[in-house]
C-alpha positions, 0 to 999 in steps of 0.5 A, spaced: 440 494 527 439 488 525 445 484 520 440 486 513 440 493 515 448 493 515 450 498 509 458 498 508 462 503 504 469 500 501 473 506 499 478 502 494 478 496 490 486 494 491 488 487 495 485 491 501 479 493 499 477 486 496 480 482 502 474 487 506 469 485 501 470 478 502 471 478 509 464 482 510 461 476 505 463 471 510 460 474 516 453 475 512 454 482 510 452 482 502 449 490 502 456 493 501 459 499 496 467 499 493 469 505 491 474 506 486 477 513 483 481 507 477 478 505 471 479 499 473 480 494 479 487 492 482 489 499 486 496 500 486 497 494 481 492 497 476 495 503 477 503 502 476 504 500 469 511 502 468 516 497 465 519 492 470 513 493 475 514 487 479 512 485 486 517 484 491 514 479 495 514 471 493 507 470 490 505 465 494 505 469 499 504 476 496 496 473 496 490 471 498 490 464 503 483 463 500 485 464 493 491 460 490 493 461 483 498 458 478 503 463 478 508 463 473 514 467 476 516 466 484 515 474 484 509 476 479 509 481 475 504 487 475 500 485 469 500 478 473 497 481 479 493 485 476 490 479 472 489 475 479 485 480 483 481 482 477 479 474 477 478 474 485 473 480 485 469 476 479 469 470 483 467 473 489 461 477 486 465 484 487 465 487 481 458 488 479 459 492 486 464 497 485 463 504 482 469 505 478 471 513 476 468 514 483 473 518 487 472 519 494 472 526 497 470 526 504 466 522 508 461 525 514 459 521 520 451 524 521 450 524 529 443 523 529 442 518 525 449 514 526 450 514 519 456 515 514 455 519 508 460 519 502 461 524 498 465 523 491 467 527 485 462 525 481 457 529 485 452 522 485 447 522 492 451 514 495 445 514 501 447 513 508 452 507 510 453 504 517 460 503 516 466 506 512 472 502 511 479 505 508 482 501 503 487 506 500 493 504 502 498 509 504 503 509 497 498 511 493 500 520 493 505 521 488 510 525 491 514 530 486 521 533 486 520 541 487 523 542 480 517 537 477 510 541 481 509 547 476 510 547 469 517 547 466 521 548 459 523 542 459 520 540 451 521 532 452 517 527 457 516 528 464 512 522 468 512 519 475 513 511 475 506 511 478 502 515 472 506 512 467 504 514 459 500 509 456 504 509 449 511 512 452 517 508 448 524 509 451 527 506 444 533 509 442 532 515 447 536 518 452 533 516 458 534 520 466 532 516 472 531 520 478 532 516 485 534 509 487 528 506 490 524 501 488 521 503 482 528 506 479 531 498 480 526 495 477 525 500 472 532 502 470 535 495 467 528 496 463 530 502 461 537 500 459 535 495 455 533 499 449 535 506 451 541 509 447 543 512 454 540 511 461 542 517 467 541 515 474 541 521 478 542 518 486 542 522 491 543 518 496 544 510 495 540 504 497 542 498 501 540 493 495 539 485 497 537 479 491 531 478 490 532 472 487 526 473 482 526 467 476 520 463 473 518 457 475 519 451 472 514 445 469 515 441 474 514 446 480 508 449 478 505 442 477 506 441 485 504 448 485 496 446 483 496 441 488 493 443 495 499 441 499 504 443 495 501 450 493 500 450 501 507 447 503 511 453 499 505 459 502 506 455 509 514 456 508 514 462 506 510 465 511 514 463 517 521 464 514 517 472 514 515 471 522 521 468 525 525 474 522 521 479 525 517 475 532 521 480 536 523 486 532 530 484 532 532 485 525 531 493 525 536 494 532 542 494 530 548 489 533 543 484 534 545 477 530 538 477 524 540 484 523 547 483 522 547 477 518 541 481 513 547 487 513 552 483 512 548 479 506 547 486 503 554 488 504 557 482 500 552 482 494 554 490 493 562 488 493 561 482 489 557 485 484 562 491 484 569 489 486 572 491 479 569 498 479 572 501 485 569 508 483 562 505 482 563 501 489 564 507 493 559 511 489 553 506 490 555 504 497 550 507 503 552 513 508 547 509 513 544 504 517 542 498 514 535 498 514 535 505 515 531 506 510 527 501 505 532 495 503 531 494 496 531 488 493 534 487 485 538 482 481 540 486 475 540 493 478 548 493 480 549 489 473 545 495 469 550 500 472 555 496 469 552 497 462 557 502 457 549 505 456 548 507 463 551 512 467 550 513 474 550 521 477 552 521 484 547 527 485 540 530 484 536 534 480 536 541 482 531 542 476 529 541 468 532 545 463 528 546 455 533 540 453 534 535 459 536 536 467 540 540 471 543 536 477 545 539 484 553 542 482 550 546 476 552 540 470 547 540 465 544 533 462 541 532 454 535 528 455 529 525 451 525 522 457 525 523 464 522 518 470 520 520 476 522 514 481 521 519 487 516 514 491 510 517 494 508 522 500 507 515 505 507 519 512 500 522 508 495 518 510 488 518 507 492 524 504 487 524 499 480 525 501 477 528 508 474 524 514 469 528 519 468 524 525 464 526 531 463 534 533 465 535 526 472 533 527 477 532 521 482 526 522 487 529 520 486 535 524 486 530 530 493 527 527 497 533 527 502 531 522 503 524 526 498 519 524 496 514 529 490 508 531 489 502 534 493 497 531 493 501 525 485 500 524 481 505 529 481 512 532 477 515 537 472 519 535 471 515 528 465 510 530 464 505 525 470 507 521 476 502 519 482 503 516 486 497 513 495 498 511 493 505 516 498 508 520 504 503 524 502 497 520 507 497 514 510 490 515 512 484 511 507 479 509 503 484 506 497 480 505 497 476 511 496 484 514 490 486 509 485 479 510 487 480 519 484 488 518 479 485 514 477 480 518 477 484 524 473 490 521 467 485 519 467 482 525 465 487 529 461 491 524 457 484 524 458 484 533 455 491 532 449 489 529 447 482 533 448 486 539 443 491 537 448 497 538 448 502 532 457 504 533 463 501 535 469 505 537 475 504 539 476 506 547 480 512 548 484 509 553 486 502 550 488 507 544 493 512 549 496 507 551 498 502 545 501 508 541 504 510 548 507 503 548 508 502 541 513 509 540 517 507 545 519 500 542 520 504 535 525 509 538 529 503 539 530 501 531 534 503 526 528 507 523 530 513 527 536 513 525 536 515 517 532 520 514 527 515 511 519 516 508 517 512 515 517 518 519 513 524 519 516 531 519 516 531 526 520 525 526 515 519 529 516 514 525 508 513 523 509 507 518 512 501 521 510 495 524 516 492 527 514 485 529 511 479 526 505 478 522 502 473 527 504 478 532 500 482 530 494 478 528 493 476 536 493 483 537 486 485 533 484 478 535 486 482 543 483 488 541 477 487 538 474 484 546 477 488 550 479 495 547 473 496 544 466 500 546 459 498 543 454 504 543 447 506 542 440 502 541 439 501 534 432 499 535 430 506 536 434 509 531 428 513 526 433 512 521 434 506 517 438 504 511 431 505 506 430 512 510 434 515 505 431 517 498 436 513 494 439 508 499 433 503 497 434 504 490 442 503 491 441 497 495 436 494 490 441 496 484 447 492 488 443 485 489 441 485 482 449 487 480 451 481 484 445 477 482 448 478 475 456 476 475 456 478 469 455 484 468 461 489 467 462 494 473 458 500 474 461 507 473 
Protein backbone atom coordinates (compact mmCIF):
# COMPACT_ATOMS: atom_id res chain seq x y z
CA UNK A 1 0.00 0.00 0.00
CA UNK A 2 1.54 3.27 -1.08
CA UNK A 3 0.71 6.53 0.69
CA UNK A 4 -1.17 7.76 -2.35
CA UNK A 5 -3.52 4.73 -2.02
CA UNK A 6 -4.50 5.65 1.54
CA UNK A 7 -8.06 6.88 1.97
CA UNK A 8 -9.34 7.87 5.41
CA UNK A 9 -12.81 8.47 6.85
CA UNK A 10 -13.12 10.91 9.75
CA UNK A 11 -16.39 10.80 11.68
CA UNK A 12 -17.13 14.28 13.09
CA UNK A 13 -15.98 17.80 12.25
CA UNK A 14 -15.51 19.37 15.66
CA UNK A 15 -12.19 20.08 17.36
CA UNK A 16 -10.95 16.48 17.16
CA UNK A 17 -12.13 15.92 13.57
CA UNK A 18 -10.37 19.06 12.36
CA UNK A 19 -7.24 18.08 14.32
CA UNK A 20 -7.28 14.68 12.61
CA UNK A 21 -7.59 16.23 9.15
CA UNK A 22 -4.67 18.60 9.74
CA UNK A 23 -2.52 15.76 11.13
CA UNK A 24 -3.20 13.62 8.04
CA UNK A 25 -2.17 16.47 5.77
CA UNK A 26 1.07 16.88 7.70
CA UNK A 27 1.84 13.23 6.97
CA UNK A 28 1.23 13.79 3.26
CA UNK A 29 -2.15 12.04 3.34
CA UNK A 30 -4.67 14.17 1.49
CA UNK A 31 -7.41 11.71 0.51
CA UNK A 32 -9.86 11.89 3.39
CA UNK A 33 -13.54 12.61 3.99
CA UNK A 34 -15.22 14.03 7.11
CA UNK A 35 -18.75 12.85 7.88
CA UNK A 36 -20.78 15.35 9.90
CA UNK A 37 -24.38 14.75 10.98
CA UNK A 38 -25.06 18.45 11.63
CA UNK A 39 -25.54 21.18 9.04
CA UNK A 40 -22.27 22.93 9.85
CA UNK A 41 -18.71 22.46 11.08
CA UNK A 42 -17.95 22.71 14.78
CA UNK A 43 -19.29 19.66 16.59
CA UNK A 44 -20.31 20.59 20.12
CA UNK A 45 -19.92 24.27 19.36
CA UNK A 46 -22.24 24.09 16.38
CA UNK A 47 -24.98 22.16 18.18
CA UNK A 48 -25.01 23.65 21.68
CA UNK A 49 -26.71 27.01 21.23
CA UNK A 50 -28.27 27.64 24.63
CA UNK A 51 -27.88 31.16 26.09
CA UNK A 52 -24.64 31.61 28.03
CA UNK A 53 -22.82 28.68 26.41
CA UNK A 54 -19.06 29.17 26.67
CA UNK A 55 -15.95 27.12 27.28
CA UNK A 56 -14.69 26.31 30.78
CA UNK A 57 -11.03 26.45 29.75
CA UNK A 58 -9.11 29.56 28.82
CA UNK A 59 -9.38 30.47 25.12
CA UNK A 60 -5.62 30.38 24.48
CA UNK A 61 -5.33 26.78 25.65
CA UNK A 62 -8.72 25.65 24.35
CA UNK A 63 -7.58 26.16 20.77
CA UNK A 64 -5.13 24.61 18.32
CA UNK A 65 -1.41 25.14 18.83
CA UNK A 66 -1.08 25.70 15.08
CA UNK A 67 -3.95 28.23 14.77
CA UNK A 68 -3.69 31.30 17.04
CA UNK A 69 -6.62 33.71 17.23
CA UNK A 70 -7.36 37.23 18.44
CA UNK A 71 -9.56 36.08 21.32
CA UNK A 72 -11.94 38.65 22.79
CA UNK A 73 -12.45 36.89 26.13
CA UNK A 74 -10.47 34.82 28.59
CA UNK A 75 -13.08 32.08 28.05
CA UNK A 76 -14.59 32.18 24.56
CA UNK A 77 -18.34 32.08 24.05
CA UNK A 78 -19.95 29.52 21.75
CA UNK A 79 -20.30 31.80 18.72
CA UNK A 80 -16.64 32.84 18.81
CA UNK A 81 -15.49 29.22 19.13
CA UNK A 82 -17.68 28.00 16.28
CA UNK A 83 -16.45 30.82 14.03
CA UNK A 84 -12.87 29.90 14.98
CA UNK A 85 -13.38 26.26 14.01
CA UNK A 86 -14.97 27.26 10.71
CA UNK A 87 -12.03 29.55 9.95
CA UNK A 88 -9.46 26.85 10.74
CA UNK A 89 -11.34 24.38 8.53
CA UNK A 90 -11.41 26.92 5.69
CA UNK A 91 -7.75 27.86 5.98
CA UNK A 92 -6.58 24.23 5.96
CA UNK A 93 -8.70 23.17 3.01
CA UNK A 94 -10.94 20.96 5.15
CA UNK A 95 -14.37 22.53 4.60
CA UNK A 96 -14.72 21.17 1.06
CA UNK A 97 -14.09 17.64 2.32
CA UNK A 98 -16.92 17.67 4.88
CA UNK A 99 -20.10 15.76 4.03
CA UNK A 100 -22.70 17.74 5.99
CA UNK A 101 -25.96 16.13 7.06
CA UNK A 102 -24.38 12.67 6.80
CA UNK A 103 -25.00 10.75 9.99
CA UNK A 104 -22.92 7.59 10.26
CA UNK A 105 -24.96 4.53 11.27
CA UNK A 106 -22.28 1.87 11.17
CA UNK A 107 -18.80 1.09 9.91
CA UNK A 108 -17.71 -2.40 8.85
CA UNK A 109 -14.30 -4.00 8.38
CA UNK A 110 -13.97 -6.06 5.18
CA UNK A 111 -11.28 -8.63 5.90
CA UNK A 112 -10.64 -9.73 2.31
CA UNK A 113 -10.30 -6.18 1.02
CA UNK A 114 -8.72 -5.01 4.29
CA UNK A 115 -10.80 -1.87 4.08
CA UNK A 116 -13.54 -0.16 6.04
CA UNK A 117 -17.00 0.63 4.66
CA UNK A 118 -18.98 3.54 6.10
CA UNK A 119 -22.79 3.44 6.05
CA UNK A 120 -24.72 6.69 6.52
CA UNK A 121 -28.41 7.57 6.79
CA UNK A 122 -28.45 8.99 3.26
CA UNK A 123 -27.75 5.55 1.80
CA UNK A 124 -25.02 6.98 -0.45
CA UNK A 125 -22.24 4.53 -1.38
CA UNK A 126 -19.09 6.23 -0.06
CA UNK A 127 -16.65 3.59 -1.25
CA UNK A 128 -13.97 1.91 0.86
CA UNK A 129 -11.50 3.41 3.32
CA UNK A 130 -8.06 2.34 4.46
CA UNK A 131 -8.67 3.68 7.97
CA UNK A 132 -11.38 5.28 10.09
CA UNK A 133 -10.85 7.96 12.72
CA UNK A 134 -13.78 8.38 15.08
CA UNK A 135 -13.92 12.00 16.22
CA UNK A 136 -17.38 12.10 17.79
CA UNK A 137 -16.25 12.66 21.38
CA UNK A 138 -18.21 11.25 24.30
CA UNK A 139 -20.57 14.06 25.33
CA UNK A 140 -22.87 13.76 22.34
CA UNK A 141 -25.89 11.66 23.41
CA UNK A 142 -28.26 13.83 25.50
CA UNK A 143 -29.31 12.19 28.76
CA UNK A 144 -33.05 12.67 29.12
CA UNK A 145 -34.68 11.99 32.50
CA UNK A 146 -37.43 9.33 32.49
CA UNK A 147 -40.22 11.90 32.72
CA UNK A 148 -39.16 13.51 29.41
CA UNK A 149 -38.61 10.42 27.28
CA UNK A 150 -42.21 9.91 26.23
CA UNK A 151 -45.02 12.22 25.23
CA UNK A 152 -46.12 14.39 28.16
CA UNK A 153 -49.18 16.54 28.98
CA UNK A 154 -47.06 19.68 29.42
CA UNK A 155 -48.41 22.55 27.33
CA UNK A 156 -45.23 24.64 27.44
CA UNK A 157 -41.77 24.12 25.92
CA UNK A 158 -39.37 21.38 27.03
CA UNK A 159 -35.83 21.32 25.67
CA UNK A 160 -32.45 19.84 26.48
CA UNK A 161 -29.61 22.38 26.48
CA UNK A 162 -27.94 20.53 23.59
CA UNK A 163 -31.02 20.90 21.37
CA UNK A 164 -31.99 24.49 22.16
CA UNK A 165 -34.75 25.75 19.80
CA UNK A 166 -33.55 28.58 17.58
CA UNK A 167 -36.35 31.00 18.46
CA UNK A 168 -36.97 30.09 22.10
CA UNK A 169 -37.36 33.30 24.11
CA UNK A 170 -37.37 33.24 27.92
CA UNK A 171 -38.40 36.89 28.26
CA UNK A 172 -41.18 37.29 30.83
CA UNK A 173 -41.62 33.52 31.20
CA UNK A 174 -41.62 31.20 34.19
CA UNK A 175 -38.55 29.05 33.58
CA UNK A 176 -37.60 25.79 35.29
CA UNK A 177 -34.04 24.47 35.07
CA UNK A 178 -33.54 20.80 35.85
CA UNK A 179 -29.98 20.13 36.98
CA UNK A 180 -27.06 22.05 38.47
CA UNK A 181 -24.13 21.03 36.26
CA UNK A 182 -22.02 22.98 33.81
CA UNK A 183 -24.78 23.89 31.35
CA UNK A 184 -27.21 24.78 34.14
CA UNK A 185 -24.85 27.32 35.69
CA UNK A 186 -24.42 28.97 32.28
CA UNK A 187 -28.04 29.12 31.13
CA UNK A 188 -29.41 29.97 34.59
CA UNK A 189 -27.87 33.46 34.95
CA UNK A 190 -29.00 34.29 31.40
CA UNK A 191 -32.55 33.24 32.24
CA UNK A 192 -32.50 35.33 35.43
CA UNK A 193 -31.79 38.48 33.41
CA UNK A 194 -34.99 38.29 31.34
CA UNK A 195 -37.40 35.71 32.77
CA UNK A 196 -40.26 36.58 35.10
CA UNK A 197 -39.11 33.80 37.43
CA UNK A 198 -36.58 30.97 37.51
CA UNK A 199 -36.77 27.77 39.52
CA UNK A 200 -33.70 25.55 39.76
CA UNK A 201 -34.43 21.91 40.59
CA UNK A 202 -31.44 20.46 42.42
CA UNK A 203 -31.28 16.78 43.22
CA UNK A 204 -27.68 17.12 44.40
CA UNK A 205 -25.42 20.15 44.73
CA UNK A 206 -22.07 20.44 42.94
CA UNK A 207 -18.78 21.94 44.03
CA UNK A 208 -18.11 25.21 42.21
CA UNK A 209 -14.89 27.16 41.79
CA UNK A 210 -14.65 30.68 40.35
CA UNK A 211 -14.03 30.87 36.63
CA UNK A 212 -12.57 34.40 36.51
CA UNK A 213 -13.95 34.93 33.00
CA UNK A 214 -13.81 38.42 31.51
CA UNK A 215 -13.21 40.38 28.32
CA UNK A 216 -9.59 41.04 27.42
CA UNK A 217 -8.44 44.65 27.59
CA UNK A 218 -7.23 46.42 24.45
CA UNK A 219 -3.63 46.19 25.71
CA UNK A 220 -3.95 42.45 26.36
CA UNK A 221 -5.28 41.83 22.88
CA UNK A 222 -2.45 43.91 21.41
CA UNK A 223 0.07 41.74 23.28
CA UNK A 224 -1.65 38.53 22.23
CA UNK A 225 -1.46 39.53 18.58
CA UNK A 226 2.34 39.34 18.94
CA UNK A 227 3.68 35.84 18.45
CA UNK A 228 5.74 35.86 21.64
CA UNK A 229 2.92 37.28 23.76
CA UNK A 230 0.49 34.65 22.51
CA UNK A 231 2.97 31.82 23.03
CA UNK A 232 3.82 32.91 26.56
CA UNK A 233 0.18 33.00 27.62
CA UNK A 234 -0.52 29.61 26.06
CA UNK A 235 2.50 27.92 27.62
CA UNK A 236 1.82 29.44 31.04
CA UNK A 237 -1.69 27.98 30.96
CA UNK A 238 -0.45 24.60 29.71
CA UNK A 239 2.15 24.18 32.42
CA UNK A 240 -0.22 25.34 35.15
CA UNK A 241 -2.57 22.47 34.31
CA UNK A 242 0.28 20.04 33.70
CA UNK A 243 2.01 20.59 37.02
CA UNK A 244 -1.26 20.29 38.92
CA UNK A 245 -2.01 16.90 37.35
CA UNK A 246 1.39 15.38 36.64
CA UNK A 247 1.25 12.77 39.44
CA UNK A 248 -2.54 12.53 39.61
CA UNK A 249 -2.56 13.73 43.21
CA UNK A 250 -5.29 16.30 42.52
CA UNK A 251 -7.86 13.46 42.60
CA UNK A 252 -6.52 11.61 45.64
CA UNK A 253 -8.15 12.74 48.87
CA UNK A 254 -5.84 14.20 51.49
CA UNK A 255 -3.03 15.23 49.17
CA UNK A 256 -1.90 18.85 49.10
CA UNK A 257 -3.25 19.64 45.57
CA UNK A 258 -6.63 18.13 46.44
CA UNK A 259 -6.89 19.97 49.77
CA UNK A 260 -5.93 23.28 48.16
CA UNK A 261 -8.59 23.14 45.44
CA UNK A 262 -11.22 21.85 47.86
CA UNK A 263 -10.48 24.76 50.19
CA UNK A 264 -10.85 27.20 47.29
CA UNK A 265 -14.30 25.80 46.44
CA UNK A 266 -15.49 25.88 50.07
CA UNK A 267 -14.21 29.41 50.64
CA UNK A 268 -15.94 30.61 47.46
CA UNK A 269 -19.21 29.00 48.54
CA UNK A 270 -19.15 30.44 52.06
CA UNK A 271 -18.07 33.89 50.92
CA UNK A 272 -20.82 34.04 48.31
CA UNK A 273 -23.68 32.94 50.57
CA UNK A 274 -22.52 33.74 54.11
CA UNK A 275 -25.57 35.95 54.75
CA UNK A 276 -28.01 33.36 53.40
CA UNK A 277 -27.53 30.41 55.80
CA UNK A 278 -30.48 28.34 54.53
CA UNK A 279 -29.35 28.70 50.93
CA UNK A 280 -25.77 27.96 51.95
CA UNK A 281 -26.81 24.69 53.57
CA UNK A 282 -28.93 23.73 50.56
CA UNK A 283 -26.12 24.14 48.01
CA UNK A 284 -23.31 22.61 50.09
CA UNK A 285 -22.41 19.32 48.35
CA UNK A 286 -22.49 16.08 50.28
CA UNK A 287 -19.82 14.35 48.20
CA UNK A 288 -16.04 14.63 48.27
CA UNK A 289 -14.48 17.38 46.17
CA UNK A 290 -13.68 16.17 42.62
CA UNK A 291 -15.94 13.16 43.18
CA UNK A 292 -18.12 14.64 40.44
CA UNK A 293 -17.15 17.11 37.74
CA UNK A 294 -16.25 20.39 39.42
CA UNK A 295 -18.30 23.26 37.98
CA UNK A 296 -16.79 26.64 37.07
CA UNK A 297 -18.91 29.77 37.39
CA UNK A 298 -18.62 33.40 38.44
CA UNK A 299 -22.36 34.07 38.45
CA UNK A 300 -24.30 31.02 39.68
CA UNK A 301 -24.27 31.82 43.40
CA UNK A 302 -25.12 35.45 42.66
CA UNK A 303 -28.04 34.27 40.52
CA UNK A 304 -29.40 32.18 43.39
CA UNK A 305 -29.56 35.33 45.52
CA UNK A 306 -31.96 37.03 43.08
CA UNK A 307 -35.56 37.64 44.18
CA UNK A 308 -36.70 36.10 40.89
CA UNK A 309 -34.87 32.81 41.51
CA UNK A 310 -35.97 29.92 43.71
CA UNK A 311 -33.82 26.90 44.51
CA UNK A 312 -35.91 23.75 44.83
CA UNK A 313 -33.69 21.20 46.63
CA UNK A 314 -35.48 18.27 45.01
CA UNK A 315 -35.57 16.59 41.65
CA UNK A 316 -38.44 16.52 39.16
CA UNK A 317 -40.71 13.48 39.22
CA UNK A 318 -42.97 14.26 36.26
CA UNK A 319 -44.28 16.87 33.86
CA UNK A 320 -47.83 18.09 34.33
CA UNK A 321 -50.05 20.07 31.96
CA UNK A 322 -48.98 23.34 33.58
CA UNK A 323 -45.42 22.61 34.72
CA UNK A 324 -43.64 19.99 36.82
CA UNK A 325 -44.24 17.96 39.96
CA UNK A 326 -41.17 17.55 42.15
CA UNK A 327 -40.11 14.51 44.16
CA UNK A 328 -42.10 15.66 47.19
CA UNK A 329 -45.32 15.92 45.19
CA UNK A 330 -45.38 19.71 45.00
CA UNK A 331 -46.52 21.25 41.70
CA UNK A 332 -44.72 24.15 40.04
CA UNK A 333 -46.33 26.22 37.26
CA UNK A 334 -43.87 26.83 34.42
CA UNK A 335 -43.83 28.04 30.83
CA UNK A 336 -40.43 26.55 29.86
CA UNK A 337 -38.60 23.53 31.25
CA UNK A 338 -34.87 23.41 30.48
CA UNK A 339 -33.25 20.00 30.85
CA UNK A 340 -29.65 20.69 31.88
CA UNK A 341 -29.21 16.99 32.54
CA UNK A 342 -25.99 16.27 30.69
CA UNK A 343 -25.10 13.35 28.46
CA UNK A 344 -24.89 9.56 28.41
CA UNK A 345 -21.15 9.89 28.85
CA UNK A 346 -20.21 6.25 29.47
CA UNK A 347 -21.84 5.19 26.19
CA UNK A 348 -18.80 5.70 23.96
CA UNK A 349 -19.53 5.68 20.22
CA UNK A 350 -23.14 5.02 21.20
CA UNK A 351 -24.54 6.79 18.16
CA UNK A 352 -23.23 4.26 15.62
CA UNK A 353 -22.03 0.65 15.34
CA UNK A 354 -18.51 -0.57 14.63
CA UNK A 355 -17.99 -4.08 13.26
CA UNK A 356 -14.41 -5.35 13.31
CA UNK A 357 -12.79 -8.69 12.58
CA UNK A 358 -15.10 -11.72 12.49
CA UNK A 359 -18.11 -9.41 12.61
CA UNK A 360 -17.54 -8.51 16.28
CA UNK A 361 -19.32 -5.29 17.24
CA UNK A 362 -17.23 -2.94 19.38
CA UNK A 363 -19.87 -2.49 22.08
CA UNK A 364 -20.21 -6.26 22.40
CA UNK A 365 -16.48 -6.49 23.05
CA UNK A 366 -16.74 -3.79 25.70
CA UNK A 367 -19.65 -5.39 27.59
CA UNK A 368 -20.61 -2.06 29.12
CA UNK A 369 -17.06 -1.11 30.13
CA UNK A 370 -15.42 0.89 27.30
CA UNK A 371 -11.64 0.58 27.21
CA UNK A 372 -8.88 1.22 24.69
CA UNK A 373 -5.11 1.63 24.64
CA UNK A 374 -4.68 5.24 25.78
CA UNK A 375 -8.27 5.70 24.62
CA UNK A 376 -7.37 5.21 20.95
CA UNK A 377 -7.24 1.59 19.73
CA UNK A 378 -8.92 -1.76 20.48
CA UNK A 379 -7.64 -5.21 19.36
CA UNK A 380 -9.74 -6.75 16.61
CA UNK A 381 -10.41 -3.35 15.00
CA UNK A 382 -7.46 -2.70 12.68
CA UNK A 383 -6.88 0.77 11.24
CA UNK A 384 -9.62 2.14 13.54
CA UNK A 385 -8.73 5.07 15.78
CA UNK A 386 -10.79 6.71 18.51
CA UNK A 387 -10.30 10.32 19.55
CA UNK A 388 -11.44 11.48 22.99
CA UNK A 389 -12.02 7.82 23.71
CA UNK A 390 -12.26 5.89 26.99
CA UNK A 391 -10.20 7.29 29.87
CA UNK A 392 -8.93 10.38 28.02
CA UNK A 393 -11.16 13.03 29.60
CA UNK A 394 -8.76 15.58 31.06
CA UNK A 395 -7.46 19.10 30.53
CA UNK A 396 -6.29 20.87 28.50
CA UNK A 397 -8.56 19.02 26.08
CA UNK A 398 -7.24 20.31 22.76
CA UNK A 399 -3.71 19.19 23.64
CA UNK A 400 -5.10 15.67 23.94
CA UNK A 401 -6.93 15.99 20.61
CA UNK A 402 -3.78 17.08 18.79
CA UNK A 403 -1.76 14.24 20.35
CA UNK A 404 -4.36 11.62 19.37
CA UNK A 405 -4.63 13.04 15.84
CA UNK A 406 -0.86 12.90 15.39
CA UNK A 407 -0.76 9.35 16.76
CA UNK A 408 -3.39 8.14 14.27
CA UNK A 409 -1.90 9.97 11.28
CA UNK A 410 1.64 8.75 11.96
CA UNK A 411 0.53 5.13 12.28
CA UNK A 412 -1.56 5.28 9.10
CA UNK A 413 1.38 6.76 7.20
CA UNK A 414 3.86 4.29 8.72
CA UNK A 415 1.65 1.37 7.72
CA UNK A 416 1.69 2.61 4.13
CA UNK A 417 5.45 3.23 4.08
CA UNK A 418 6.11 -0.29 5.35
CA UNK A 419 3.96 -1.75 2.59
CA UNK A 420 1.55 -3.19 5.15
CA UNK A 421 -2.22 -3.09 5.02
CA UNK A 422 -3.11 -3.00 8.73
CA UNK A 423 -1.95 -1.65 12.06
CA UNK A 424 -3.46 -2.95 15.26
CA UNK A 425 -2.75 -2.73 18.97
CA UNK A 426 -1.31 -5.88 20.52
CA UNK A 427 -3.74 -7.66 22.85
CA UNK A 428 -1.05 -8.05 25.53
CA UNK A 429 -0.26 -4.31 25.56
CA UNK A 430 -3.96 -3.45 25.59
CA UNK A 431 -4.67 -5.72 28.57
CA UNK A 432 -1.60 -4.66 30.58
CA UNK A 433 -2.32 -0.97 30.08
CA UNK A 434 -5.97 -1.15 31.15
CA UNK A 435 -5.18 -3.32 34.18
CA UNK A 436 -2.55 -0.79 35.32
CA UNK A 437 -4.85 2.19 34.69
CA UNK A 438 -7.84 0.76 36.56
CA UNK A 439 -5.64 -0.20 39.49
CA UNK A 440 -4.50 3.41 39.72
CA UNK A 441 -7.98 4.87 39.19
CA UNK A 442 -9.28 2.81 42.12
CA UNK A 443 -7.27 5.11 44.42
CA UNK A 444 -9.03 8.28 43.25
CA UNK A 445 -12.08 10.11 44.58
CA UNK A 446 -13.89 9.25 41.33
CA UNK A 447 -14.79 5.94 42.97
CA UNK A 448 -16.41 7.68 45.94
CA UNK A 449 -19.41 9.39 44.32
CA UNK A 450 -22.11 8.73 41.75
CA UNK A 451 -20.90 10.45 38.58
CA UNK A 452 -20.89 10.25 34.81
CA UNK A 453 -17.26 9.12 34.86
CA UNK A 454 -18.30 5.56 35.66
CA UNK A 455 -20.02 2.79 33.75
CA UNK A 456 -23.01 1.03 35.31
CA UNK A 457 -20.56 -1.52 36.74
CA UNK A 458 -18.78 1.20 38.72
CA UNK A 459 -15.63 1.16 36.59
CA UNK A 460 -14.25 4.62 35.81
CA UNK A 461 -14.31 4.68 32.01
CA UNK A 462 -13.93 8.35 31.07
CA UNK A 463 -11.16 9.92 33.15
CA UNK A 464 -7.41 10.30 32.61
CA UNK A 465 -5.82 11.06 36.00
CA UNK A 466 -2.43 12.42 34.95
CA UNK A 467 -1.12 15.37 32.97
CA UNK A 468 -1.23 15.98 29.22
CA UNK A 469 2.54 15.59 28.97
CA UNK A 470 2.43 12.13 30.55
CA UNK A 471 -0.32 11.17 28.10
CA UNK A 472 1.56 12.51 25.06
CA UNK A 473 4.69 10.61 26.04
CA UNK A 474 2.58 7.49 26.53
CA UNK A 475 1.27 7.72 22.98
CA UNK A 476 4.80 8.08 21.60
CA UNK A 477 5.90 4.95 23.42
CA UNK A 478 2.78 3.03 22.40
CA UNK A 479 3.12 3.72 18.70
CA UNK A 480 6.57 2.07 18.67
CA UNK A 481 6.12 -0.73 21.22
CA UNK A 482 2.44 -1.70 21.31
CA UNK A 483 1.54 -1.97 17.60
CA UNK A 484 1.43 -4.88 15.18
CA UNK A 485 1.71 -4.22 11.45
CA UNK A 486 0.33 -6.94 9.20
CA UNK A 487 -0.62 -7.82 5.62
CA UNK A 488 1.35 -7.34 2.43
CA UNK A 489 -0.39 -4.41 0.76
CA UNK A 490 1.25 -5.20 -2.59
CA UNK A 491 -0.73 -8.43 -2.83
CA UNK A 492 -4.07 -6.80 -2.29
CA UNK A 493 -6.29 -7.08 -5.35
CA UNK A 494 -8.62 -4.40 -4.00
CA UNK A 495 -7.42 -0.80 -4.04
CA UNK A 496 -9.21 2.48 -3.53
CA UNK A 497 -10.14 2.49 -7.21
CA UNK A 498 -11.50 -1.06 -7.19
CA UNK A 499 -14.83 0.06 -5.81
CA UNK A 500 -16.91 1.52 -8.64
CA UNK A 501 -17.64 4.71 -6.72
CA UNK A 502 -14.37 5.13 -4.84
CA UNK A 503 -12.32 6.69 -7.63
CA UNK A 504 -15.18 9.03 -8.45
CA UNK A 505 -15.45 10.09 -4.81
CA UNK A 506 -11.70 10.62 -4.59
CA UNK A 507 -11.73 12.73 -7.73
CA UNK A 508 -14.59 14.80 -6.39
CA UNK A 509 -12.75 15.26 -3.09
CA UNK A 510 -9.62 16.48 -4.86
CA UNK A 511 -11.63 18.83 -7.05
CA UNK A 512 -13.43 20.31 -4.07
CA UNK A 513 -10.16 20.78 -2.21
CA UNK A 514 -8.69 22.66 -5.17
CA UNK A 515 -11.47 25.22 -4.99
CA UNK A 516 -11.44 26.66 -1.48
CA UNK A 517 -14.45 28.85 -2.18
CA UNK A 518 -16.74 25.95 -2.98
CA UNK A 519 -19.43 25.47 -0.28
CA UNK A 520 -19.46 22.30 1.81
CA UNK A 521 -21.34 19.48 0.15
CA UNK A 522 -24.11 17.49 1.68
